[in-house]
VOLO-540453 format. One record per atom (N, C-alpha, C): z, y negated, x. Coordinates in steps of 0.001 Angstrom, whole numbers, plus 524288, in hexadecimal, padded with zeros to 5 digits. Each point is the difference from the previous one (the first is absolute). Layout:
<rs>
ZYX;...
</rs>
This chain:
<rs>
C6881DAC0FB5BD1;7FB0F7FEBB80432;8015B7FA588036C;7FFFA7FFDA804C6;7FE617FAD280278;7FC2B7FFD180394;7FE2B7FB547FEAB;7FA567FFFF80101;800F07FC7380554;7F995804AC801B5;8005B7FFA180639;7FE687FA3880103;8007D7FEF1804E7;7FCA97F9F67FF5C;7FDB37FFB68027B;7FC347FB0C7FDCB;7F867800967FFDB;7FFCE7FDE180628;7FB1D7FF9F7FF92;7FDD77FBE580534;7FEE07FAA27FD32;8016B7FD6B7F967;7FFF07FC257FEB7;805B37FEF0800DD;804388028F8004C;8047C7FFD67FFC2;800787FF9980711;7FF6D801B680342;800818001B80633;7FCC27F9DA80091;7FD7E7FCCB7FD28;7FC157FB8C8025C;805347FB777FD6A;7FF70801437FA56;805DF7F9FC7FEC4;804CC802D280499;801FC8044A80059;805A5800418029D;7FC417FCA980632;7FC958026E80151;7FE4E7FBEA80772;7FE387FC5B7FD89;800867FD987FE2B;7FE657F7E87FEA1;7F8B180080802B6;7FD8F805347FCA4;7FBDD8017180159;7FADD800867FEE9;7FB7B7FFCC7FFC4;7FBA5802237FAE3;7FF8F8062D7FF63;7FD00801B67FD55;80042806857FF9B;7FB51800A8805D5;7FA6E7FE7B7FE58;7FD357FE8B803A8;804158014B805A6;803967FC1780149;803267FF2880503;800BD806DA802D3;801AB802F77F8D8;803CF803118030A;7FD0A8038D7FFA7;7FA16800907FC94;7FE5180481800A2;7FC5C7FF7780654;8016B7FC1880221;7FCA2801038066D;8048B801518037B;8059A7FF837FDEC;803448020080348;8006D806AD800B8;80010801EC7FB3F;7FD8E804E07FDE7;7FD76801E480237;7FA9D7FE1D8004E;7FC19803B58007D;800C07FD4A805DA;7FE737FC4E80305;800967FEE580437;7FA967FE8E8003E;7FBE57FCBA7FC78;7FBF67FF9A7FF7B;7FDD67FADA802D8;802EE7FB487FFB2;7FE717FC7080313;807327FDA18029A;7FFC27FE0A803E1;802537FE448037C;804007FBAC7FBE5;8052C800418003B;803947FF497FE06;804997FD9E80343;800807FACD80182;806C67FFE78027B;80415801AA7FF2F;8020C80110804BA;8045880463801B0;804CE7FE457FB71;800F37FB7A8016A;803987FBB77FC4B;80003800417F971;7FB8080035800B1;7FD64801007F7F2;80054806367FFB7;7FEF5802AD8034F;800DD807C57FFB1;804F68017A80207;804EA7FCA48010C;805148016180054;801817FEE67FB60;7FE547F9647FE0D;803FC7FEF97FC08;7FD90803617FA1D;7FA078055A80015;8002A801CA7FBC1;803A0804FE80155;800CF800A6804CA;8020F805218013E;805277FFA07FCDB;801967FB15801BA;806E27FF487FF4C;80217800697FCC2;7FAED7FC4D7FB0C;7FE5D8007C7F8FF;7FFE2806DD7FF74;7FD868020B801B3;7FE0F8055C7FE85;8058C803F67FFAD;80372800258046A;806B88021580044;8033F7FE7F7FCA5;7FF867FAC87FE2D;803867FDA77FCE9;7FCFA802737FB46;7FD567FE697FBF9;7FFBB802E27FCB1;7FD2C807AF80011;7FF6B8030480531;7FF288044D7FE8F;7FAED800B280012;7FC567FDD180291;7FAE5801377FE7A;7FF95803A1801CC;7FC27804F17FD35;7FFD8803B780327;7FC34801F980496;7FC397FAD980315;7FE5F7FF0280476;8034F7FE298035B;8059F7FF9F800B0;8004B7FBF880279;802B5801698053C;7FF0A806D380031;800E580149806DF;7F9667FF6A80174;7FBC48014A7FC84;7FC9A7FE6A80178;7FEAE7FB6A80224;800CE7FC767FC69;800947F9FF8038F;802297FFA9803A4;806E180082801A2;802B98008C8045F;7FC16804218046C;7FD99804388001A;7FE20802A480346;7F9FA7FB7D80359;7FEA57FFB27FBD3;7F9A27FB4680289;803747FAF080248;803F07FEE47FF70;802F67FAEE8028F;80040801698032E;803D8803EE800BF;8009D8019A805A7;7FB56801DD80497;7FE09802B37FC99;7FBB6801AC804DC;7FBE17FC90801B7;7FE117FB527FD54;7FF3A7F89180259;803DE7FFA680229;804D5800C880195;803727FBC680315;7FE5480080804E2;8004F7FFF0805C4;800477FD408039C;8050C8057C801D9;7FE488026480446;803068042580283;803297FE08804BB;806037FE2B80119;802B48001A802B6;803218029F803CB;8024D80008804D0;8022B8036A80116;804C37FBA480394;8049E7FF667FCAE;805447FE0E8029B;804D2801BB803BB;7FEAE7FE6A8052F;8049F803A480262;8056F7FCC4800D9;8044D803CB7FE7F;806537FFB680090;802C7803818030D;8028B7FB0180615;80177802BC800CE;806EF800A4800B2;80302803177FBD6;805FD7FD8D800D6;803B5803A180454;803B77FF7A7FDFD;803678016480319;802B1806657FED9;802FB8035A803ED;8049A804B07FE79;7FD658011C7FA33;7FBAB804D180043;800A6804827FC96;802BC7FE817FD50;8043E80480801F5;804E2801DF7FDF5;8041A7FDD67FE4F;7FE027FACE7FEBC;803647FA447FC55;80020800A27FB4A;802337FF9E7FC09;7FE4F800BD7FB1C;7FDAD7F9FD7FD15;8015E7FAF88030E;7FD7A7FCD27FE3D;7FA4D800A97FFAF;7FE138013D806B4;7FAF27FF6C800F8;7FC47805697FE43;80334802D37FEC9;7FE08803D07FB23;7FEF87FD7B7FB47;803EC7FDD87FF10;7FCAA7FCAC7F8B4;7FBFD7FC47801AF;801617FD3F806FF;7FAEB7FBC17FF8C;7FC45801D67FFBB;7FDDA8039280202;7F9A480338801B2;8000F8021D7F923;8028E8027B7FE56;80056801557FAAB;7FC507FBF27FE64;802FB7FE0D7FC4C;7FEB67F81B7FF9B;7FB447FDC5801CA;7FF318015380606;7FA697FDFE80047;7FBDA804087FE39;7FE588050F801EB;7FF3B8019F7FD16;7FD358010F7F9D7;804607FE357FDF6;7FFD77FF4A7F908;7FBC97FA497FE7F;802797FC60802AF;7FD457FAC28011A;7FAD57FF4D7FFEA;7FD788047280540;7FB817FF198015C;7FBEE802847FB9B;8019F804E17FEBC;7FDA88035C7FDC2;7FF947FF267F98C;8042E7FB857FCD4;7FDF37FE667FCB2;7FC0B7FA127FFAC;800597FCEB804F8;7FCD37FBEE801E7;7FC73800497F954;7FDAF7FBA27FDEF;7FBB07FE597FC9E;7FBEC7FC7680207;80146800A180536;7FCC27FB45800EE;7FB6E804708058D;801CB8045B8020C;7FE898006E803CC;80078808D27FFFB;7FD1B801FB80419;802B4805357FE81;802DE80124804E5;804327FFC680111;8014A7FF6B80358;8032C8064A80394;801F58013A804EC;8017B803C080263;8049E7FD9380523;804958014D7FD64;8048A7FE6280493;800428035D80306;800437FE0A80513;801A6802D18061B;804897FF5080041;802A78043980012;805927FD138010F;8023B80337806AD;802447FFD980311;802457FFFF80343;8059C7FFAD80045;8030F8016D8041D;8055C7FE858015C;80006800B5803B2;803DA7FB33804C8;8023680017803F7;8055B802808014D;8022480532801CB;80426802058004D;804A37FD248037E;7FD467FB3F802EE;8030F7FBC4804A2;8006C7FBF17FEA1;800FB7FBC280215;7FEC07FA5C800C6;7FCE88000F80397;7FECA804E1803A3;7FC767FD8C803D3;7FB7C7FE977FF19;7FE7C7F9CB80342;7FB1D7FF06800F3;7FB72801FC8026A;7FF04801C980166;7FE34805328003F;7FD74802CF7FE1F;802FD803207FB5E;80040801A17FD44;7FCF67FD537FC39;802DD7FBA27FD41;7FE057FC227FAF7;7FBFE7FFDB8029E;7FD0B7FCF680479;7FBEA7FD807FF23;7FBF38066C800D3;7FFAE8036A8020A;7FC1B804B37FEBA;7FDF78016C7FB44;805E0800467FE35;7FF94800837FA32;7FA8B7FC227FBDF;802437FC3380167;7FD2C7FA6C7FE51;7F9B57FF257FF0B;8001C804628070E;7FAC87FF48801E7;7FB8F8051B7FC3A;8035C802757FFF6;7FCEC803957FD5C;7FFED8003A7F923;8038E7FDCB800FD;7FDA5800797F83C;7FD097F95C7FF91;8006A7FC9C80480;7FAD17FC8B7FF01;7FC42803087FF38;7FD4C802AC80304;7FA5F8018280187;800B7804987FC21;801827FD537FB4B;7FDC1804417FBE0;802507FDD37F9F1;800097FA1180042;803C07FE9E7FBD3;7FBD97F930800F5;802487FE497FA13;7FC4E7FB327FFAF;802777FB188000D;807E28016D7FF56;802F97FC9C80244;804F38037A800EF;803B17FDDF80353;80375802578021D;807817FCAC7FCB5;802C2802D07FF3D;805617FE707FDE0;80447801F0804FB;802FE7FECC802CC;80332801C78034F;807047FCF07FDC2;8025480459802FB;805F97FFA9800BD;8026C7FFF3805B5;800677FB5C80157;802CB8000E80582;801537FB8B80370;803D1801E5803A0;7FFB97FA60801EE;7FBA57FD7980372;801FC7FB347FF83;7FBA17FB3080282;800B3800E08055C;7FDB47FEF4803C9;7FE98801A380651;7FA757FE4D801BD;7FF957FD458050A;7FBB580001801DD;7FA54803B280044;802648054880055;7FCDB801DB800CF;7FE0A803347F9B2;800DA800CC7FBD6;7FE857FCE07FADE;7FB547FE797FF1C;802F57F9F1803FF;7FC0C7FCD17FCEE;7FD7C7FFF5803CD;7FEC180042802F4;7FBB380351802AE;7FB68803977FCB9;80077801FB7FF7A;800EB804677FB87;7FBCA8008A7FC3A;8021E7FD1A7FBD5;7FF0A7FAD17FAEF;7FC1A7FE437FFAF;7FE367FA8B8056C;7FCD97FCF780197;7FB88803628036D;801DA805457FF23;7F901802B1802D6;7FEB1804087FB8C;8022D801927FCC6;7FDFB8002F7F9DC;7FEE87F99D7FF69;801D57FB887FD84;7FD3D7FC257FDAD;7FB8B7FF48801E0;7FDF1801A7805E1;7FB447FE9E80334;7FBD0804C17FC31;8015F802E87FFCE;7FCAA804D87FF50;7FF5F7FF207F881;8057D7FCB97FDA6;7FD717FDE37F7FA;803028041C7FE42;8041A8021D80384;80456802977FD2F;8058A7FE6D7FF14;800727FD037FA0D;8051E7FD2E7FF41;805CF802B380000;802577FCE78032F;806E48043880066;8010E7FCC07FBCF;80460801F67FE7C;806807FD1C7FD2C;8034A804A780215;802367FAE47FFA1;807D1800A780142;80292801B87FA58;800FF8035B8014E;8047D801ED7FB1E;805D77FF4B7FFF6;801B07FEBD7FCE1;8080B800817FE9E;7FF127FAD880534;7FF03801E080483;801357FC39803DD;7FAA47FDF0804AD;801FB7FB9380082;7FA197FD138012C;7FF5F7FF7B806C9;7FB22800F58011A;7FEA67FF7A8053B;7FBC97FD3F8008C;7FC4D800DC80577;7FD687FCBE80272;7FD8D7FB7E7FCE4;803BD7FBA97FDD7;7FDB27FD467FE29;7FDB27FAEA802F3;7FD0B7FFD37FCB3;7FAFD7FB6980038;7F8E1804A8800A9;8021B804DE801CB;7FD698032E800F7;7FE41804037F8AC;8044E801977FEE6;8013E804E37FCB6;7FD397FD4C7FB10;7FD20802C37FD59;7FD567FDF17FAF3;804597FDB87FA28;8067F802537FF2D;801C57FE4B7FDF2;806078032F800C2;804917FC8680026;8031C803897FE4C;801F0801A47F708;802E480521801B1;800C2800B97F98B;8045B80261800B7;804EF7FDFC7FC20;8059D8021C80170;803DC7FBFF7FD1B;802F58008F7FE7A;803C97FDBC7FEAA;801397FC6A80396;802E57F94B7FF89;8038A7FD2180210;8044A8016580302;800AD80228803CE;804A0800EE802F6;8027B7FD34801B0;7FF927FAEE800C9;804637FC7A801C4;8013B7FC9C7FA89;800E5802047FB2C;801E3800497FBA7;8034D805487FE9F;7FBAF804CF80242;805DB804BB7FFD8;801CE8007F803E2;8007C7FC3D804C9;805CE80175800FF;8033B7FA677FDBB;7FDF87FB7A7FDAF;8047B7FD577FF4E;802A68013A7FB80;7FE12805747FC98;80046801657FD0A;8045F804607FF08;7FF758012E805DD;80490806148018F;804507FD0B8021E;7FF757FA5D801AD;804617FDA6801E0;8027A7FD567FCC8;7FCCB7FE8C7F9DA;804047FD037FB48;805E580470800C3;7FB7B804E87FDD2;8020A8043B7FD36;8060E80204802FB;7FF827FEC18043F;804FE8043F80408;802E87FA08800F1;7FCDB7FACF7FF0C;805A37FBD7800DA;801DB7FF967FAA8;7FDF7802CD7FBB8;8043B7FE767F8B3;80021804E87FEA4;7FF9E802EB802A7;8025B805387FEA4;8040680286803A0;800367FEF2803CD;804738017180500;8063E7FE887FD58;803838033180069;8055B7FE787FF01;801F57FC2F802F2;7FEFC80000804A9;801D47F8E58037B;7FBAB8011080307;7FFB37FA868031B;7FC787FF7A804D1;800BE8057F806AA;7FBFE8000180252;800988041980268;7FD267FF85803DC;7FE8780652802E2;7FCF98004E80532;7F9218011D7F9F7;7FC4D7FEDC802C5;7FA3B802B57FD04;7FD5A8013380442;7FDA18054A7FE20;7FC82801C680363;7FBA5800B57FE3A;7FAB47FE4980453;7FD247FFC07FF03;7FC258040980242;7FA5E803F67FE00;7FD88801CF80252;7FA32800D67FF4C;7FC877FF7F804A3;7FA8E7FF5E7FF31;7FD14806048025A;7FD807FF587FD26;7FB25805F68030C;7FE417FF208045D;7FEFF7F8E4801EF;7FDB67FFF0803E2;7FE997FACF80262;801487FE1180360;801027F8888007D;7F95B7FF358000B;7FCCB8039980008;7FA9F7FDE07FD16;7FD4A800157FBE9;80370802037FCCE;800887FF7D7F9A2;7FE687FBCD8002C;7FD177FCF37FF6C;7FE6E7FAF07FD16;803557FEF57FAFD;8020A802DB7FCBC;80085801167F92C;805EB7FF1E802B7;802208035D804EB;80542801E87FEA1;801237FB828026D;7FEAD7FD5C804E7;802007F958801B5;800207FD3D7FD11;7FCFD7FFAD7FC8E;7FF197FC087FAA1;806808009E7FC56;7FF49804AD7FF46;80687802E17FCDC;8049B7FCAB8034F;7FED98019A80449;805CD7FFE9805E7;800207F8FF7FECC;7FAE07FB9D800F2;801687FBAD7FF48;802CE7FE027FA98;7FF518034B7FB06;7FEB87FC2D7FADE;808968041F7FFEF;7FFC4802F0801A6;804D3803BF7FD7B;8031B7FA9E80429;800227FFA680396;8038B7FE8680596;8008E7F7CE7FC29;7FB6C7FFBF8012E;8000E7F8CD7FB37;802A2801607FDAA;8007A803697FA37;803127FF647FD43;805DA7FDFC800FA;80137805028043F;8052B800217FEF0;802427FC408032F;7FD557FC09803B7;800427FB41803FA;7FFFB7FADD7FB7D;7FE937FF647FB02;7FEDE7FCC97FE63;8040A800A57FCF2;7FE47804F27FC27;805D17FF797FC1B;80447804E47FFA5;8009C8021D80362;8044C804E780161;801F380043806A0;800267FAF1801BA;800E07FFB5805BC;80817802FA7FFE9;801D0801007FA47;806228040F80349;7FECE80447801E3;7F931801F07FF67;7FF13805EC80021;7FD9F80075807EB;80178802EB80212;7FD4080094804E0;7FC8F8046C7FFAD;7F98A7FE638014D;7FB7B802AA7FF62;8010B803BE80632;7FF738044C8006F;80058801B880678;7FA72800548016F;801438037D805F9;7FA137FEA7800C6;7FC05803937FCFE;7FBED8009C7FFEF;7FC778012D7FEB5;7FE898058E8015B;80323804F87FD43;7FCDB803D680356;7F9DD802CF7FEFC;7FD8D803C980313;7FA63801D77FDB4;8023B807827FF96;7FBA47FF667FC38;801F98070380057;7F9838036C7FE96;7FB3D7FAB38018D;7FBF5803EC801D7;7FD6E801BD7FACD;803A67FDCA7FA4B;7FD9D804307FAA3;80354804567FFFA;804328013B80321;800E0806D37FFD2;8060A801117FF3C;800CC803477FD23;8035E800297FB10;804C88014B802BC;7FF78803B480504;803E0801578053D;800B17FD458009F;7FE197FBF68023E;8009C7F9D2802C6;804D37FF397FCAC;7FDFA7FD557FB6D;803407FD0B7FD42;804D77FFF57FF54;80103807AC7FF84;80462801FE7FDA8;80374800078041D;7FE298013C805B0;803BC7FF7A80609;802907FB477FEDC;7FAF57FDF77FF99;802387F8CB7FFAF;805267FD437FD7C;7FF2B802AB7F853;803CD7FC9F7FD87;803C3803D0800A3;7FFDF8059E801FD;805608023880200;8039A7FE6080335;7FE927FC6C8032E;801CE7FCF480498;800F77FB077FE4F;7FBAB7FDC37FBEB;8031A7FB007FD6A;8043C8018F7FBD7;80179803027FE98;80380800987FA30;8065A8014D804A4;7FE4D8035080545;804CF8014D8020E;8033B7FD6080270;7FCC17FA858034F;801227FDCD801AA;801917FAB97FE7D;7FC0C7FDD27FC32;8028B7FB887FB92;803337FF857FAA9;804947FE5D7FE6E;801188033D7FB41;7FF957FAC77FD68;7FE417FC2280248;7FFEB7FA717FC2F;7F73B800F57FED7;80012802EE800BA;7F9C4800E97FF36;7FE778013A7F8B8;7FD847F81D7FF31;7FFFB7FF6F7FA9B;7FA0E800817FF4D;7FBE5800F980358;7FC6C802697FB64;7FAEB8008C80456;7FCD38044B7FF28;7FAB08016A800AB;7FB24800DA80015;7FB3D7FC9F80340;7FA708003F7FCA5;7FC558025C80387;7FF2B805BD7FD9D;7FC5D801C280266;7F95F7FDE27FDEA;7FDEF7FBD980347;7FD657FE0B7FF5C;7F894803D980016;801B880349802AE;7F9BF803CE80289;800D3804D97FD17;7FE8E803F18026B;8013D805B57FFC2;806467FE987FF37;7FE538085C80021;806828020A800C7;8026F7FF7E7FD00;7FFF27FDAB7FCC6;805BF7FFB27FA59;8021780556800B2;7FD4E802DA7FE43;80580806537FE72;8021B800D180536;801477FF24804FA;801D78001180544;8056E7FBE57FDBB;7FE7B7FABC7FE90;804ED7FC1C7FCE0;8034E8037B7FDA6;7FC6A800907FAED;8030B804897FD3D;8035A8045B7FF99;7FCD0803B1804F7;8054A8046B8019D;803F37FE69802CE;7FEF47FC0F80481;803087FE59800CF;805C77FB937FC9F;7FFBA7FEE87FB38;801EC7FD327FD8C;80316806B97FDA3;7FF4B803B880007;801A1805F37FCC9;803BF8003B8053A;7FED9800558038F;8028A802E08055A;8059B7FD197FFD8;7FF897FBE780092;8030A7FBC080072;804D4800F97FDF3;7FF5F7FDDB7FAFC;800547FE4C7FB1B;803877FD2D800CB;7FFA47F93C803D9;8048C7FC4780176;8032D800337F8A7;803D97FC59801C2;8049D7FE7C7FCC0;7FBE77FC1D7FC58;7FD627FC0B80406;7FDB17FAA67FDBB;7FA07801A97FFD5;7FED88017D7FBC9;7F8BF7FFDC800A2;7FE087FD158002A;7FD1C7FEA780647;7FA4E7FCA97FF54;7FD0D7FF917FAAC;7FFDC7FAD97FDE3;7FABC7FDAA7FD14;7FB968027D8034C;7FDE2803237FC8D;7FA4380443803D3;7FC157FEE87FD13;7FAD77FE19802EF;7FBB27FED37FE2B;7FA46800AC80269;7FC5F804227FE92;7FB5E80193801A1;7FBB47FC387FD1F;7F9708029580229;7FD277FEEE7FD59;7FCE9805547FD4A;7FDA87FE5F7FD59;7FC7E805DD7FC9A;80461804527FCC7;7FE167FF237FC11;8021D803E87FCE2;7FE76806317FF98;802B38029380029;7FF0B805C4800B3;8026F804C07FC5C;7FF7D8043F7FFC3;803B78019D7FE84;80564801678011C;801167FFA080675;803E9801FB801ED;802C77F9818000D;7FBE17FBAE8003A;804D77FB1880086;800CD7FCD27F8C6;7FD28803717FB83;802C38003D7FC59;8040C802CD7FE21;801EB803CA802DB;803CF8022D7FFBD;805937FFEE803A8;7FE867FD058021E;802497FB1D80466;803397FC657FCE5;7FCC47FD877FEF5;801E67FBCE7F9E3;803D7802427FBF9;7FDC4804027FEFA;802908009B7FB21;807AA8025180190;7FE718014C8064A;80403800EC8011E;804B67FC58801DF;7FE977FB3780055;8020F7F976802D4;7FD5E802BC804A2;7FE6B8018F80389;8000A8003A805A2;7FCB67FBA880002;7FB617FD6F7FDC9;7FB3B7FB1B8001D;802147FE3D7FB2A;7FE517FBDA80305;802227FA417FA5C;7FB547FD397FFA6;7FD367FFB980245;7FA137FED87FEA5;7FC9B803B68019E;7F9D0800A57FEB9;7FCEE8026C80301;7FB627FA497FE3E;7FC667FEC780451;7FDAE7F91D7FE3C;7F82D80561801E9;7FDC08009A7FCC2;7FA6F8034B7FDC5;7FD377FC9E8021B;7FBE180075801DA;7F8F17FFC97FEAC;7FCEF802CE7FA9E;7FE767FDB07FEFE;7FC2F8007E7FA43;7FD428030E80297;7FD178060A7FE54;7FE0B801A6802C5;7F969800A47FC5C;801FF7FE9D7FA4C;7FA60801B47FF65;7FD8B7F8E47FEE2;801F37FD267FECF;7FE537F8A580140;7FD797FFE28058D;803C980386803D7;7FD837FCD98048A;7FADB8033C8012E;7FFAF803CD7FFAB;7FC9F805D98000F;7FB067FB687FD3B;7FF0B7FE457FAFF;7FC677FF827FFCE;7FE3A7FB34800A3;805567FCB9800EC;7FE3A7F9F880349;7FE108022C8058E;800BA8028E805BB;7FE388025F803FA;7F9FE8039B7FC16;7FEEC802977FF16;7FBE4803147FE69;7FAF07FB7D7FE04;802B37FC4E7FD12;7FB357FC197FC8C;7FE9B7FC1C805B3;802FA7FD7D8024B;7FF807FDA380595;7FCD7803718018B;800808060980278;7FA7E80302804D0;7FE647FF3F7FD98;7FFA8800877FADD;7FA77802E47FD8A;7FB9B7FAE680159;803947FB3080105;7FA4E7FC067FEB0;802887FCF480307;800628006D80764;800657FD95801FE;7FB477FFCB80415;7FDE37F9748020D;7FBB4801CF802A6;7FEB18043F80522;7FD617FFAF800DD;7FF9180190803D1;7FFE57FE11805E5;806368015480396;8016F7FCF08026C;803D57FB27801BB;803BC804607F88C;8042E7FE97801F4;7FF3F7FB7F7FCB7;7FD8C7FC17800F0;801AC7FB957FE31;805417FCF780104;80294800D88066F;8030D7FD3B8023F;8037D7FA417FBFE;802D4802547FDEA;8040A7F9CC7FD00;7FEC47FF9A7F97C;7FC798022B7FF1A;7FDBE7FE9F7FC91;80377801777F993;802DB8051480275;80381802247FBAC;804C87FF2F7FF46;801E27FF1080681;806407FDEA7FFE7;801FE803D77FE92;805017FDA87FE0C;80374804537FD61;801198013F7FB2E;8000D804BB7FDAD;800B1801F57F9A0;803FD800897FEBF;8038E7FE9F7FF33;80515800D27FD48;801BB803A87FB7A;80111804167FF2E;802658029E7FAC8;8057B7FEC47FF48;8018B7FEB57FA90;806E1800587FF2A;802BD803E98028B;802B88019A800C4;802498045A8040A;8055B7FF857FAA1;80115804CC80024;8049F8042D7F9A3;804CF7FE47803F3;8039B801537FC77;805907FFD28011F;8025D805717FCA6;801FD8044180411;802F6803317FA6B;805217FF97802CE;803CA800127FB12;80684800C280024;8042F804A28009E;8044E800BA7FE67;800378052F7FDD1;7FFBC800137FB1A;800657FC9B7FE4D;7FFFF7FFF57F93D;7FB057FF997FE8E;7FA147FF148015F;7FA637FFCC7FE9A;7FE4380832801A9;8023E802BE80418;7FE678034980028;7FE9E803D97FBFE;
</rs>
């Protein structure tokens, strides 16, 4: 018969005295939060029978926080997965009792984004937003900063010098990585197509800069065509790539730097070009895994949602009132790379 762990066992495992464990269990005298947490973690590890009780008491004493998040396109699989990860990260925090308030912008309209931002800010301790950069948004962020509500730029930076911080991947490196793959995978040099969601997305602009810079420096035999804007639309990406494939039989590569990649994939399936271009997009989803396996996609550059959400929630929970403009700077999380042989 396995012996049930005792208070003495718990004290040894946590590196505290039996008296401290007794105070944690019975709440007779105040115990420092980090000590209580150490006792709770040790209780969970050794299977102490009152671990749940300690966890509930620890959670009860934590501050309550409501954090707001504004994402894009509620029907997009990436943003649905993003929302689920944000909910999970906030709910499992050991530092506060949190509620994640999540909304979605249906379009890239700044009026819609600013209106939803203000609604979220009215009931949140801090807000994180995916949005194009624009003076209209900067004014709204300035207004919220004056009211003591920090606003974080998410995935794509905006309102530099005003927002509380940026959390995402290094978009300049992402653009260079996409260009490297096309230059090294294409069977011969040719034309290269580049799609962005909007010229107002700072992240897409950086991807374009990195993409073009790589070809200019290391693969000048390729011709990067005029950048196309698809407004994150599957249909616009589909129609534009169909036209490119039919007009340019020397199309060597295509990088969809924002949303709408499924439109590019469907264009390849429809046209079935004799010389299929190297196709690269961002964010791994079920459909993009299938396209990788079929050989329609060569690479997917992915934002790791777990690490990103952990960094973001930690920063939002501890951001000083007023946003502390410029103090957080940029927080980069390493991006992932998916290839046909890795799915």
